[in-house]
N, C-alpha and C positions, 0 to 999 in steps of 0.2 A: 658376300659377306665380310666381315671379323665380329667375333663378339667375345668377352671373360665366360669360362665357362666351369658352370662348378661341379669337380669333378668328384665329391666326396668329400668327407673330413678332411680340413687339411690342404686340398688340392683343388686347385682350376686352371685355366688356360685359356689365352687367346688363342683362338682355332675361328676357323672355317665353317659355317652353319650358313643353311643356306638363308634368301632374303623371305622375309613375313610377307605372306599374303592376305588380301581382306578374304577370312574369312565368315562374315554377317556384315550386314548391310549396314548395320552400325559403327563398323569399324575405319578405323582412318591406320594408314602408316607414314609412320614419322622418320623421318631423313634425321638422325644425331648432327648437330651439330656441337654441345657444349652438356654434358655430362659430370656428373662425379662418384666419388665413394663413399657409402653408411658406414657405422658403427653398427646398422642390421647384417649389413653384407658380413662384417665378420662374425659376426653371431653366427649366420647363416656355415662359415667357413667351419667355423668353431663344432657346427652339428647341433646350437641351441633353437636352431628353427625345422620341427620336425617335415613342416609341411614344401620345403625345399628337399624338391630330390637334383639327383646327379645329375647333367646335360642339359640342367638352368644357365642362360644370359641371366644374368646377376645386372643386379640395377634399375631405382624405380624414379628419379631424378631424372632432372634434362630441361632440354630448348631444343626445339631442332624446325624442320620446314617439313610443313604436309607435304606426304609425296605423291600418294591418294588415298582417295576416303570411297568408302559403302555409298549403295543406291541412298539410302535411311541419312545422311549424315549430310545436313542443312545450315551447320552455323559456320562450318571451314569451306573452304578450300585447297586444291591442289595448287603451292608455293606458299602458303598461306606463314606464318611463322608465329610459333605457339610453344606456352611452355606446359609442360607433362606435370598433372598430380601423379604425387605418388599413390592415388589409393581412387581406383576406379568409381563411380558410382552410374548405374543404371539410373537411375531419373525417378523410377519407378514403383519400384519395392517399399514392402511397409519398413525397410527403414530405414532408405533415401524418402521415403515421407519425416521421419522424422528426426533429419537431420546425422543419421549416426553409419553419414555415407563407409566407413569403416566396416560396417556389417550388411554393405550392400551382400543379397543373397546371387548376384549376380557378379555381384566381383570385389568389393572390397581392398585390404593389400592382395593384391595379386601379379603386382607386374616384379619381378624379380624374387617369388615366393613361388608362386604357382601358374606362371607361366614368362614369358622369355622378355626379360626387361631392356633395359637401357644403356646398359656399359655393351651398344654394337653398332654395324652402323647405320643402321634400323631398325624400329620397332614398331610393330601392333598397338594400338592404342583401340579395348572395344571400348565402345559408349563413346567416343570422341565427343559428341555434342554437350557432356555435359565431364568427361573429363582431359579438356583440354581448354587450356586460356588464351585468347588476342593476344602474341605483342606488341604494344604500341609503336606507330613509326620513328623512329630516332632513341629506342630505344635497347640499352644495353645489354648485351644477351647474358654477360655473367654473372652478373648479381643477380636474374634472375634468377638461375638455377637453386638457389639458394630460398625461394618461395613455393618447388616442386616440394619439400619436408620439412625440411632442420628447421626452417621462420615457424609456418603454422605447429608444427609438433610440440617447442620450447613453451610458443604461447596460450592451446589448448588444452594439454596435456599440464603445465606448469603454473602457468599465470592465471589460463581462465580456473581451473579446478582448484588449482591452490586458493582462490578465490582474496586476488591481492589487490590491498587497499591504500586511497590515499594515509600515506602515517602512520602502518603497517611493518612491518620489521620480519623480514624473508631473506633464506636462507637457502639457498644451494649447494647442493650436495655434489659436488661434479662442475670442473671449469672449462669440462672440453666443447667441441665443435654444439654439442646440443644444451649445455648447461649455458654458454654464451646467450643460444637463440633467447633461453629463457629470458636471461638478462636482460639485451638488447629490449626484450618487448615489457618483461615487468616493471621499463621505466615509463610504461602508459600511462600507468596509474598513479603514479607518483609516489611511492613508497617511502617511507624514512631511510630505512635503513633494507640496504641485500647486500649480504653474506654472503660469497662463494670462499667455498672449503674446496680442496684438490691437491694432491701429495706432490706434486713439478708446479714447482714457481716462478719458472717462468709464464706456464699456461693463467695464473695468477696476476702478474705482471699484465699477462694480457687481459684480463678481468677490471682488473685498478684504471683501466682507459680504455675501454670499456664502459664503465661508469656503477662499480663495484664498486662502495662506502668503507669495507673490510676484505679482510682475507684470513685464510687459515688456511697454514700450513697444517695439515695431517699428520703429516712421515712419523710425527711422534705416540700419535695416537690418544692425543690429548684434546682432537676436538671438539670434543662434547665439555669438556672444563672451560674450553676458548670462548666457545656459542654462551655460555650459561652466565660469564665473568659480562661476556662483553652487552647482553642482553639485562644483567640487572637479576640474575642467578630469575630467572622467567621462563625463555625459552622464547618462541620464535612463532609469530602468528601465520606463518606459511613457509615447512620444510619441501623443500624441491628435490628427488632422488632424480638425478640424472645421471645415475652407471649404471646400476644392474646389478647389482651384485650385493649380496647379504649382509656385507658389511654396512655398504650406504644409507643402504636403506632402513636397518638397526639404527643409525645414526641420526634417522629423521626421526625415531617415533623416543628417540632420548631428548632432541633440542626442541620437537615442541614446543608449546605454550596451550595453558590449558585454552580452549577451545577454537586451538588451531587446526589447521589445515595437513596435513604430506597429503601431495601430491606424486602419485610415480610414474616416470616417463623411463624412464631406464627398461630396457627389453632383459626380466631375471630369462635367464638357466637352470637356479638352481633352485632349491629349498626355500624361502627366506622365515624366519620367526617372527612371530604376530606377537608381541607382548601383551597382551589382553590383561596378565595380570598388574602392569602396570599402567594401566590407559582406560584402564573400565572404566575411571569413571573421572576420565578429564575431559567430557565432550569434546572429543577427536574425532576428525569427518578424516579418513583416506577415500581416495579416487586413484581409480586406476580408468587408463584410457588408450585405446591406438587414434591416432589423429587420422580425426574425419574431414580435415581440408576446409571447413564450411568457412574458416578464415582469413582463403586464402584471396579472396574477393577485397575484405575490407584495408588488410599485409597489404594489395599491391595500391590500394589508396594511401594509405601513410608512406610509400615509398614516394608516391608520386608527389607526396604534397612536401618530398624530404625530413622524413616523421626519424624513416629510422636506413643505416647505412647499412645493406645485406654485403654491398663488397669486400668490409672490414673482417668479415669472417674469411677469405677468402685466401690462404698465404703458401701456396703451389701453385707448377700450373705444368701440365706433363702432354702429348699426343694422344692419343687413340689407342698407338699403336706402344706405347710407355706405357700402358696399362700397371702391366705386372712392377713394375718400378715405382707407379703412383702407390703401388697397395703397397709395397716394402712402408713408402715415407709416411703412408697412412699409419698403419698396421704399428711402427715404433715411434710415435708421435713425442716419448720421450726425450728424441734422441736429434730427429729433424723437425720436433718445432713447426708438424703440419696442425692446422687445426683442417680447412675444407682442401681440398686440391680440383681443381678443372681436368677435366678432361678435351681434348678437343680430339670433334674429328677430323 
């Protein structure tokens, strides 16, 4: 089969690899129908994720068709259409019982990180019964790819951790795909204001279409001043960091109001200054999280009730054989206009 293989920092190739096999009775082999590229894949290629080693097949999102199941798999059978969760959950360990699937001692975020992932013709899914979701008859597979990772990540790490409430004021720093996912799901809670902050005016224009009440272009380095002016010099109740660089996290520290929440989503590969000399007396909470995907069933219900249109996040389509071109488009979003790309097997 073909797969997108990580070869070391800055290096990748679409190459031949053996088709995965069942190695445990709880495994399933899934034929990939549609997959995508995540910002985390770019972080791996930059060398920010030490657990990802050369030779790894990248990718942790997608939908497909069950090709084979292990003897202990009871929920799925050959031929079933399934949504693949980016997080593998055994369902039995102490962390799974606490609904922290991302810290599952037997799984967690392993797809495209410590085991071969979904940017391939086939993928092995450990603990299939608790790491796959059935796709209903007639459901469009394409928008469902957004439920593998991006939507639960924006919702859990940003919206829920940020404690967004009716009438509150929210700033999302980063109007890329994950920031837009947080924007879409933040609207479940009817905040009074959602301000999107980014360097890219095109993405800010998209954010306005997606429901942002205000946008701030930060190219002039004055985002802090602009946010304070918008909020009557108070700051925001929730600041969501959705980029993963020091400057954007420090901006969240500057714009959060007393009693507010900073919810980090971004993957940080460098040290960030925590300005406790400014925050120690302000009743601020700061949260970090890797998505647990415990919200996936809820988000799927919201989709089926037409409360969220995940397809809006998709801008580009490629065949899996053109994945190198897809990485170019996704990695150079400022020129390509890419949000999420769909790769079809």
